[in-house]
N, C-alpha and C positions, 0 to 999 in steps of 0.2 A: 695256646689257643684260648684258654680260659682267661688269661691275663688280658689278651687282646679284646675279648668280649666285654670284660669288666671295664676296661678303659673306654671302649666305645659307648657303653651304657652311661658312664660318668659324664662323658662329653655330651651325650644326648640330653641328660638331665640338666646339665649346666646351660645348654642352649634353651631348653624349655623355661628354666627359671629366669634367665635373662629376658626372654620374650615376655613373660608375665610381668616382670619388673618394669619393662618399657611401656606396657599398656597402662595408661593413666585413666582413672575413673572419670566419667563424664561429669564435668562441673558446670553448674549454672553460672552464666556470665555475671559479672558484678553489676549492681544496680547502676542505672544510667544517671549521670549528673545533669545532663542537658538534653531535653527532648526537642528535636528540630521538626516543627510542624510546617509542611510545605506541599505545594502541588508538584508532584514528581516530574511530570512532563515539562514543567516550566523551569524549574531551578535545580534539578538533581545534578546536572553537570556543571552548574555555575555556582551560585551563592551557597546553596545548601550543601553541595558536595565539598566545596572548599572549606566551609565552616567545620564540617565534620572532620576533615583531614587535619586542620589546624588545631582543633580542640583535642583530637587524639594525640597529636604531636606533643601537647602539653602534659600528657599522661592522664587526661580526663576521660570519662566514658560517655560520649554523646550517643544518642539514638537517632538513627536515620533508617527508615524502613528498608530502603534499597541496599543498605550496608549490613544491618543487624539481623534481617530475617532471611530464612532459607526455605526452600520448597518443603511443604508439609507443615509449616508453622500455621497456627490458627491466628488469623489476622487481628481480630478484635481483642482476643485474649492477650497477645503479645504487646500490642500497642497500648491497651488500657493499663497493663501491668507497668510498662515503661513510664507512662505518664504518672501513675501513682508513686513510683519510686523516685522520679526525677525531683530535682531541686529548683531548676529554672527551665522555662520553656522559651524557645525562639520561634516566633510565628513569621514565616516568610510569605508575605502577601504578594501575589502576582496577578496580572490581568484576568486569568481564568481560575483563580483560587476558589471563588465562590460557586463554581460549577461542580465542585467535588464534595460529595456527602462526607467522605472520610476526613477531608481537611476540616470541615466545619464541626464534625463530631469530636475530633482531637482538640480543636480550639475550645469547644464548649467544656470538655472534660478538664482541660487545663485551668479554665476559669472556675469551674465548680469545685475543684480540689484546691483552690486558692494558691495556685503556683504563681511565682513571679514570671511574667511573660514580657519578653522584649519584642515588640513588633518591628519588622523590617518591611518597608513598603518599596518593593522592587518593581520599577516601571509602572507604578500605579499610585494614584492619590487615595488617601483614606475616603474621601467623598465619593469615589467611584466604586467602592465595595458595598454590595448589597446582597442580601439573601433573597434569592428568587424562588417563588412558589411555582414549581412546574407541575403540581398536582400529584407527584409521586412521593413526596416527603410528608410523613404524618405531622399534623398541626403542632403536636407537643414538641417535636424536634425542631420545627421551624421557629418556635418561640425560643427554645434553648439557643439555637444558632444565631438568631437575631440579637439576643441579649449579649452573647459572648462576643460577637463581632463589634457591636457598639462599644462594649467595654474595652476591647483591644484598640479600637480607633481613637479612643480618648485616653490612651496610655502613651506616655512619651516614648518615641521609638526612633528608628533611623530610616532615612530615605536614600534610595540609590537608583541611578540611571545607568543601566548596563552598557549603554553605547558611549555616553560622554563622561561617565564617572571614573574616578581614580580608584582602580581595584585594590591596589596595595594599601592605600590610605583607608578605604572603606573597611577592608578586612581587619586592619589594626584597630579601628574604632569599634567594630563589632566584637572583636575578641576582648578588648578592654571592658566593654559593657557587660559581656557574659561573665568574665572573671570577677568584676566588681560586684555583680549581683550574687554570684556564688559565695563570695567572702561574706557579704552581708547576711545571706541566708544561714550560713554556718554560724556566724556570730549570734544571730537570733536564736538558733536552736540550742547553742551552748548556754546562752543566758536563760532560756526557758528551762533547760535541764537543771541549772544551778538553783533557779527559783523554786522549782518543784522539790528538789532535794532539801532546800532550806525549810520550806513549809512542812514537809513530811517530818523532819526532825524537830521542828519547833513545837508542833502540836502533839508530840509523843507523850 
């Protein structure tokens, strides 16, 4: 009887230990490489969603609010952190893009933090994009948004017509542009690090 009880106790302890070993501590997700700025209702299921899936398939860590955020997350905290951590931004402009405060806030922050931004003009021309004053947005934000939008409009980007365009060719071109910019950013950061290390040791 005692042997059976001891055996049962050992089995129970073994199960508890196995259970604890299987529970992994909650880890913060890795910093995002590419921040995808987009108007969710316009492009979540098309360009933005496809870019996210293709970049993830390459082993990169893109950020798309509908994919990376969960109920309970603080909207601005998570988005602002992702922008600060990112290396490259992709701004997907669509006909209703400028109606969104969040889109314009993200774009302004990308520009203010000096991120490389690849504009994609989806079913819209750069000349059609304007920040509208509806009386609800503070003047300081309107100024930020207008400056960021103008800067993006005068950055070399990609254009795409979702009805007549070649989706596979466009996605390949967009992916190539993102990867090329990531490589250049990494090279610049490495060069900056080496320069800093040299200066530090030279003036010792």
